[in-house]
C-alpha positions in Angstrom: -46.8 40.8 -38.8 -43.2 39.5 -39.2 -40.6 41.1 -41.6 -39.0 38.6 -44.1 -35.6 39.5 -43.1 -36.1 39.1 -39.3 -34.4 35.9 -37.8 -36.8 33.4 -36.9 -36.5 30.0 -35.0 -35.8 27.1 -36.9 -39.0 25.3 -37.4 -40.0 21.6 -35.9 -40.4 19.4 -39.2 -43.2 16.9 -39.4 -41.3 13.8 -41.0 -43.5 10.9 -41.4 -42.1 7.7 -40.4 -38.6 9.2 -39.3 -36.3 6.8 -37.3 -33.4 8.6 -35.7 -30.3 7.0 -35.5 -29.8 4.8 -32.4 -26.3 4.7 -32.6 -24.8 8.3 -32.4 -20.9 7.2 -32.0 -18.4 8.9 -30.0 -19.1 12.7 -29.4 -16.3 14.8 -31.4 -14.2 17.3 -29.2 -13.7 20.7 -30.7 -10.3 22.3 -30.3 -7.5 24.4 -31.9 -4.5 22.5 -33.0 -1.2 23.3 -34.0 -1.0 23.4 -37.9 2.4 21.1 -38.1 0.4 18.3 -36.4 -1.8 17.8 -39.3 -1.3 15.3 -42.1 -3.2 13.6 -45.0 -3.6 9.8 -46.1 -3.3 9.6 -49.9 -5.1 6.1 -49.9 -8.8 8.2 -49.9 -7.7 11.8 -50.1 -7.3 13.4 -53.6 -3.4 14.6 -54.0 -3.2 18.5 -54.6 -1.4 18.6 -57.6 -3.7 19.8 -60.2 -3.9 23.3 -61.0 -7.6 23.7 -59.8 -6.3 22.5 -56.2 -3.8 25.1 -56.4 -5.8 27.5 -57.4 -8.1 26.7 -54.5 -5.3 26.8 -51.8 -3.8 30.1 -53.4 -7.1 31.9 -52.9 -7.8 30.7 -49.6 -4.2 32.3 -48.6 -4.7 35.5 -50.4 -8.1 36.3 -49.3 -8.0 34.4 -45.9 -10.8 35.3 -43.2 -11.5 33.3 -40.0 -15.4 34.1 -41.0 -14.7 31.8 -43.8 -12.8 29.2 -42.6 -14.8 26.3 -41.0 -13.4 23.6 -38.9 -11.1 20.8 -40.3 -12.2 17.2 -39.5 -9.4 15.2 -38.2 -8.8 12.2 -36.4 -5.7 11.2 -34.2 -3.4 8.6 -35.5 -2.5 5.7 -33.0 0.3 4.1 -34.7 3.0 4.2 -37.1 5.6 7.4 -37.7 3.1 9.7 -37.3 1.5 8.6 -34.3 -0.1 11.5 -31.7 -0.5 13.3 -35.0 -3.5 14.0 -36.9 -4.8 13.1 -40.0 -7.3 15.5 -41.9 -10.5 13.5 -42.9 -12.2 16.6 -44.3 -10.7 20.2 -45.2 -7.2 19.5 -46.9 -7.3 22.5 -49.1 -7.7 24.8 -46.0 -5.1 23.0 -43.8 -2.6 23.3 -46.6 -3.7 27.2 -46.9 -3.3 27.6 -43.1 0.1 26.0 -43.2 1.3 28.3 -46.1 -0.2 31.5 -44.2 2.9 32.9 -42.1 0.6 34.2 -39.4 -1.6 31.1 -38.7 -0.1 28.6 -36.0 -3.2 27.1 -35.1 -6.5 26.0 -36.6 -10.0 25.0 -35.5 -10.6 21.2 -35.6 -13.6 18.8 -35.1 -11.5 15.7 -33.8 -13.3 12.5 -34.4 -12.9 9.0 -33.3 -11.9 7.1 -36.6 -8.5 5.6 -35.7 -8.8 3.1 -38.6 -8.1 3.9 -41.9 -11.4 2.2 -43.0 -13.1 4.4 -40.6 -11.4 7.5 -41.8 -12.3 6.6 -45.5 -16.0 5.9 -44.4 -16.3 9.6 -42.8 -14.7 11.2 -45.7 -17.0 9.7 -48.0 -19.9 10.6 -45.6 -18.8 14.1 -45.6 -18.2 14.7 -49.2 -20.5 12.3 -50.8 -23.1 14.9 -51.4 -20.7 17.7 -52.2 -20.7 19.0 -56.1 -17.0 19.5 -55.9 -16.0 16.0 -55.7 -15.4 14.0 -58.6 -16.8 10.7 -58.9 -13.3 9.1 -59.3 -12.4 11.0 -56.1 -15.4 9.5 -54.1 -14.7 6.2 -55.9 -11.1 6.3 -54.2 -12.6 6.9 -50.5 -15.1 4.2 -51.1 -12.6 1.6 -52.0 -10.6 2.4 -48.9 -13.7 2.4 -46.8 -14.5 -1.2 -48.1 -17.7 -0.2 -50.0 -18.5 -3.7 -51.6 -19.4 -2.2 -55.3 -16.3 -0.1 -55.5 -14.3 -2.9 -54.2 -15.8 -5.0 -57.2 -15.1 -2.5 -59.8 -11.2 -2.4 -58.5 -11.2 -6.2 -58.6 -13.0 -6.9 -61.9 -10.4 -4.3 -63.5 -7.4 -6.0 -62.1 -8.6 -9.3 -63.3 -8.8 -7.8 -66.8 -5.3 -6.2 -66.6 -7.2 -2.8 -66.5 -5.9 0.1 -64.4 -8.4 2.6 -63.1 -6.6 6.2 -63.3 -7.8 9.1 -61.4 -6.3 11.9 -63.5 -4.5 11.9 -67.0 -0.9 13.2 -66.7 0.7 16.1 -68.3 -2.4 17.5 -68.9 -3.2 15.0 -71.5 -6.8 14.3 -72.7 -5.7 10.7 -73.8 -6.4 7.3 -71.8 -3.3 5.3 -72.2 -3.7 1.8 -73.4 -5.9 -0.8 -70.8 -6.8 2.4 -68.4 -10.2 3.6 -67.8 -11.7 6.1 -65.6 -15.4 4.8 -66.4 -15.9 3.4 -62.8 -19.6 4.6 -62.8 -20.3 2.5 -65.8 -18.6 -0.7 -64.7 -20.3 -0.1 -61.3 -23.5 0.2 -63.2 -23.0 -2.8 -65.0 -22.0 -5.0 -62.0 -25.4 -4.1 -60.4 -26.8 -5.0 -63.4 -25.3 -7.8 -64.8 -23.3 -9.3 -62.1 -19.2 -9.7 -61.7 -18.8 -12.7 -64.0 -20.1 -11.0 -67.2 -18.3 -7.8 -66.5 -15.1 -9.5 -66.0 -15.6 -11.1 -69.2 -16.3 -8.1 -71.1 -13.5 -6.1 -69.6 -11.1 -8.9 -70.6 -12.2 -8.9 -74.0 -11.7 -5.0 -74.2 -8.2 -5.5 -72.6 -7.2 -8.0 -75.3 -8.8 -6.2 -78.2 -7.1 -2.8 -77.3 -4.2 -4.0 -75.5 -1.6 -1.6 -77.4 -4.4 1.4 -78.3 -5.1 4.4 -76.0 -8.3 6.4 -75.6 -10.7 2.9 -75.9 -11.8 1.8 -72.7 -14.6 4.3 -72.5 -17.8 4.3 -70.4 -20.2 4.1 -73.5 -18.1 0.9 -75.3 -17.7 -1.0 -71.6 -21.5 -0.8 -71.2 -22.1 -1.8 -74.8 -20.0 -4.8 -74.9 -21.4 -6.0 -71.5 -24.9 -5.6 -72.4 -24.0 -7.2 -75.9 -22.6 -10.3 -73.8 -25.5 -10.6 -72.0 -27.9 -10.1 -74.8 -26.2 -12.7 -77.3 -25.0 -14.9 -74.6 -23.5 -18.2 -75.9 -24.0 -16.9 -79.3 -20.9 -14.6 -78.8 -17.6 -16.2 -79.8 -15.0 -14.7 -77.6 -12.0 -14.3 -80.4 -14.4 -13.3 -83.0 -15.5 -10.6 -80.8 -11.9 -9.5 -80.2 -11.0 -9.5 -83.6 -14.2 -7.2 -84.2 -13.2 -4.7 -81.5 -9.3 -4.7 -82.4 -10.4 -3.6 -86.1 -12.7 -0.8 -84.8 -11.5 2.6 -83.2 -13.9 3.5 -80.2 -14.7 6.8 -82.0 -15.6 4.6 -85.3 -17.9 2.6 -83.3 -19.5 5.8 -81.6 -20.4 7.3 -85.1 -21.6 3.9 -86.3 -24.2 3.8 -83.1 -25.2 7.5 -84.0 -26.2 6.3 -87.6 -27.8 3.4 -86.3 -29.9 5.5 -83.7 -30.6 8.1 -86.7 -32.1 4.7 -89.0 -33.4 2.6 -86.0 -34.1 4.9 -83.2 -33.4 4.1 -79.6 -30.8 5.2 -77.6 -27.2 5.6 -78.6 -26.0 2.9 -76.0 -28.4 0.6 -78.0 -27.1 2.0 -81.3 -23.4 1.1 -80.2 -24.6 -2.5 -79.1 -26.3 -3.0 -82.6 -23.4 -1.4 -84.2 -20.8 -3.9 -82.7 -22.9 -6.7 -83.4 -23.3 -5.8 -87.0 -19.5 -5.6 -87.4 -19.3 -9.1 -85.9 -21.5 -10.2 -88.2 -19.6 -9.2 -91.5 -18.8 -12.3 -93.6 -20.5 -14.9 -91.2 -23.0 -17.5 -92.3 -26.4 -16.8 -91.2 -26.1 -19.4 -88.4 -23.0 -17.9 -86.9 -24.5 -14.2 -86.8 -25.6 -12.4 -83.8 -28.6 -10.5 -85.5 -30.5 -13.3 -87.0 -32.0 -11.9 -90.6 -35.4 -12.8 -91.4 -35.5 -14.4 -95.1 -37.8 -12.7 -97.4 -41.0 -15.0 -98.1 
C-alpha cells in the first residue's frame, strides 16, 4: 500500500482528441549569465516604478535563496546599442533583485530564440497570460507589441477618437484625466461583439462629450454608449447624444442606472443604457425619442 507522502511517478494522462504541437521551435539553452548582460524592453514589459514592484524586489533581495530563484527567460539581441546582450522576457523582478545583491554576479537563464520584439512580446504574453499577478493592462501592452489583432484594434479605435490608454495613474491619483481610459477589456469586448466602426463612433462621442472632464471613460459607460448606438442605430442624433452625456457626470448616470434596475429589473449595464436613453429623450417630441412610449387607449 502506498503512503500519501511517498513520491510517485507522474501518471500518463489519457486526453481524448489530443493533438500535440508539430512545430516545437528552436530548443532553448540553459546557462549561467553575468547580471550586467541583462536588459528589459519597455515596449511590452511593465515598469518597476510602483510601490508593489519595489516591495517585490526588496523582498527577493532581503530573503534571497537559490532554492526559490527560478531561471530567467531571456533572448539575445542581434542589433542596436545592446547587440550581443540579452533582454529579459520573464523574470524582470528577479533580475533586478540579483543585480542589487552584492554577492550575485551570475544568474541561471533559459535562452530562447526570439530576436524580434514581436516574438519577444508573444513569448511574454504566452508565459504570463495565465498568471494572476499580471494585470489586464500589463498583458494588453504585451499583446499590442505581439501584434494581437484585437489588442491592436483597441489601440487603433482609441487613437482615432483622441483617447489615450493609460497603464497606471500618476502620483497615486485614483482619478482618470480627461480623454484617458483603462477599460481595454471592455473595449475589446465591444469590438468582438459590434465591430470597429461602431466602437470607434461611440468612443468619439464620449471623447467629445467629456473633452475636459476627468474620470469619465469607464468601462460601464463605454459599454452602455456603444450598446445604445447599436440598439437605436440611425435614430440616434450624434450631437444630441454628445450634449446629453456632457450634462451628466458618469457617477450620475451609474446612479440612475441602479434606480432603473431596481424599478425595471435587468442588469446595471442595461439600466445604464435605459438611463442614457431617458436623458436623451427628455424634452423631445415623440417622433424623435429613442424609447417609444405607447399612448394610453
